[in-house]
N, C-alpha and C positions, 0 to 999 in steps of 0.2 A: 504494500500499499503504501509506504513511503516513496515509490518510485512515481506515484501518480500526483505528487503534491504539488509539481509545475502546473497542474490542470488548472491551479488557482490564477495563473496569468491569464486566463481566459475571463477573470471577473472585469479586467479593464474593457474588453469588448462589450461585455454584457451591459455595463455603466453607460458605454457609447451608445449602446442600442437603446437605453432607455432615454437618452438625451435625444435621440434621432425622432423617437415616435411621442416625444412629450411637446407641452407648451409651457409658457412661462418659466417659473425658476427651474423646472424639470429639464428645461434643456442644458442647466449646469451639472446634471448628474454626474458626468465623468470628470468635471472639475472639481466637483465636490468630493468625490470617491477618492480621486487621486492625492489630493492636496489637504483633506480633512480626514477621511475615514482610514486611509493608508497609514499616515503618519500617527495615528491614534493605537493602530493595530500593531504597528512596528514597537510603540513604548511598551503595549499590554503584552505581547508576545516575546519582548527582548531581544537578545542578541545569541548567536551560535557559532562559536570559532573553531567547534571541531571539525577535524579532516578525517576524511575516509582512509581505511587502511589500506595497503598496497592491493591485497586480494580484492576488496571492496571496489577500490577504482577500477582495478582490470575488469571486473565483473560488470560494472556500470557502464564501462568505456563505449562498448558497440551493442548494448541493449537498443533494439530499434525503437521502442516505446518513446526514448528520449528524442529520437529523430522525427518520429511523426508528430510530436507534440510541437515541433517547430513548424512542420509543413503544413500543419492544419491551419497555422495564421493566414496563409495565402488565400484560401477561399474566403475566410472569417473576414479579413482586411477590405478585400475586394467587394464581397457581398455586404458589407456595412456601407462601405462608400456607394454602392449603388443606391441603397436605401436612402441615405443622406441627400445624395443629388436628387433622387426622387422627391424627397419631402419638399426639398428647397424649391424644385419646379413647381408643384402642385400648391403650396401651401402659401398664403401671405403672412409673414413671419413679422412681429415688431423687430426693431434694430438689436434690442437687448436680447430677444430669442435667436437671432442671427449670430451674434457674438457668443451666446452659449454653445449652440450647435457647432459654429466654428472650432472654440476652443476644445471642445469635447472630441471633435473629429481629429485636430491636431494631436492631442494627448494619444488617441488610438493609432494614429501614424507612427508617433515618437515610439511607443512603446511596443506595438505588436508589428509594426513594419520595419522601421530603422533599426530597433534593438535586435529583432529576430534576424534582419539582412545582415547586419555587423556579424552575430555569431555563423551565420552560413557562408558569410563571404569568406572567412578563413578556412573553409573546409576544401579538401581537393577535388572530389566529384564536381564533374561539370554541373549536373543537374542541380546540385546544392548551390554553386555559384550562380547559376541561371535564377534561382528563386531569389537568390541576394540580390541581384540587379533588379528583379520584376519588383520587389517590395520597396526599393529605392526609388521607383519610377515616379509614382503619386507623391512623393516626398520632393520631388524636384532636385533630386540630389544624389545623382547616380554617380557622378564624379568621385563622391566620398568613396566609392570602392576602390579607386585608384589610389586617391592620396592617403587615406587610412591603410591599405595593405602594403604600400611600397613608399609611403613617405613616413608617416606619423609613427609607424611602429619601430622604423629606424631612427628618427629624430627626435622621440618624445623626451620631454624635459630638457629641451636645448633651445637656443633662440633661433634656430633652423624650423622648430617645428610650429606651424599655425595653431595647432589644437592644444597647445600647454598655455595656460594663463600665467601671466608674470605676477609677481608678488606685488600685492597693492593694486592691481589693475581690477577695475570693476567689471561686471559682467556684462554691462551695456558697451562698453569700449571693446570688449572681448568678442562680443558677437561681430562687431565692424571688421575687426583684424583678423578674426577667425575664418571668418567666411570668405573673405576676399582672398586670404593668402592661401587657404586651402585649395580655392578654384585655380587661382595662378600656378599654385604648386602641381596640381593634378593635370594641367597641360605639360608642365615640364617634365614630370614623371612619364607621361605618355610617349613625349617626344623622345624621351632617353630609352625607353622600352622599343620603339620604333628602330632607332638606329642601333642598339645593340642586336637586334634580330634583323637587320638589313631591310626593312621595310620602309616604303615612301610615306610622307604625311597622309596621302590619299587612299592608302592601302585599308582594305576593310579589317585590318588588324587595329586600326585606329579607334580604339573604343569610345574616346571621347567625340569623335565625330559622330558615332552611333546613337550618342547619348543625347547630342544636341538634333538628332532626328526623332529619337523614340520619345523624348519628353513633350516637344510640341505636336507630336502626333497623338499622344494620350490626351492633351488638352483639346485638341481638334475633334476627337472621338467623343470627349465630353459635350462639346459644342453642337455637333452632328445630331446625337441622341438627346440632348437636353436644351440648353440655351447659353447664351452669351453670359447671362447672370450666374448660371451654375459653374461655367468656365471660371469666371472672378472667384466664387467660392472656392472652387477646387484649387485655384493658384493659391489663394490665401491661407488654406489649411495646409497646403505644402510648406509655405513659409514659416508658419506657426510651427510644423513639425521638426523643421530642421533647425529652427530656433530652440527649439526644446532639447535637440540632440546637441547643439552648440554649449547648452546651459550644462549637459551631463558632462561633456568635455572639461567645461570650465571646473566643477567641482572634483572631477576625478585627478586633475594634475596640477592644480592651484599651487604656484609659488614653489614646486619642488624643481630641482635641477641635478642634471648630471655634470660632473667636472672632467676635465680634460686630464689624461694621464701625461706624464712625462713624454711619451712618444707624440702627443699632439692629438690622439683620438680621444673621443668621448668615452668613457668608462662604459662598461656593458650595463645594459638595463638590469635593473635590481628591483626586489619587491618594494624598495624604500622611495622608489621613483613613482608611486602612483598611490592615492588615498583608496582606502579599504572601508567597508562599511558592512559589518555582520548582522545588521538588523534582520531578523529572519523573513518577515514578510516581504520587505523590499528585495531581499535576495530572490526568493520564489517568482515574484510578479516580473522582475526583471531578467530571469533565466541566469540568475547567479553573476551579472554584469557587475555587480557591487563588489565582487572579488575581483576588482580590477588589477591588482597587483600581480597576481599569479598569470593573469591573462596576457600581461604583458611579459612577464618573466619566461613563460612557456606559450608562445601564442597559439599553438597547434592543439592545445587541450581543450577538450568539450567542455560545455558549462558545467554538465553534472559532475565532474571530478575536480573542479577547481579548489585550490587549498587557500587557508588563511595563513599568513606570515605574522609572527610577534612583532617583527621589524618595520613593518608596513605602517605608515602613519594612518591613523584611523579617524573617520569623522565621528564627531559626537551624536550625529544624528543619522538618520537613514536617508537615503536618496531623495524622496519626496519632500521632506521636512528641509533637507539640505539645498535643494533647489529654492524653496520659497526663501531661505535664510539669505540665499544669495542674490535674491531680487531687492535686498536692502542691505545695499554696500557697506555703510557703517557697522550695522550690526554683524554682518558676513567677517569683517576685518577684526571687530573687537573678541569674537569667539573662535574664528581659525586662525588668524596671524600667530597667536602664541603657539600654536600647536605646529607650526611650520618649523623643521629644524633651522637653528641657528646660523650654520654654515651656509645654508641656503638663501638666507634672506640678504645677502651681500649682493 
């Protein structure tokens, strides 16, 4: 039964469904669930830092049920998007209701699309990497696949990484620097990959070109089946979703640094270069994303066998509460800055 605990991740889509079929304050159901209910559940259920034994990890590593629970997010996400688009098309909502549905849809995409895409994007089978890119599509952030896998994991916690927030940098400044730098760097990674493999810029192997064809095609498809107003909604929730992603990037690496060795190269990525959170509910809902230190330390590990490390800096709150805290920079700095290792503050 413990293997089925990750079914709890589907509670976010359920809350989004309630938002999409509701009116009034009910349209904020996913927002309330993500930023009120989940933080409370995190506090009530506490933290768990225990790790699997080697035998348990070996047993769970290739269990099909853990992969299936990821795959099912694809029909769930696109089914709920269709529902949301249909509701926007046929109903006359007040502005505050549209905002509620939009925020709820953005949360759905950030958790059950981008987060799942991130996990699948690190897998070797083409099928899983295809699903990863498919889930990035409605988030309008397909280039993240390239920059994250070929850039972020190499340069994390260094000035070269757009997804690492500097010490005392506000989240709002980080949104601008991270979104812009990661897009530019994705092109740089793509061009480098093409050159290394002797492909031309206009090769079918240029994924960045494909992304700039596929994402507009997605919006055109929405326009064909629905309306221009729904396209605006689809675009807006895509932006909301990747801003939530960047907010998670913010809390995962804020203020942490890797230092250069005498050889002039940066030290190897270690568990203390990412923030961890062991709050039980947040771990389950986000498929262990909160054990981010081990993810960076050993990128190929599947979510169900990630470990917690004592040397990892630990957030005092779960991810949902930490996100809320980051939206108030003075409060974030007051609580988190003392937890940043002193040598990294220089």
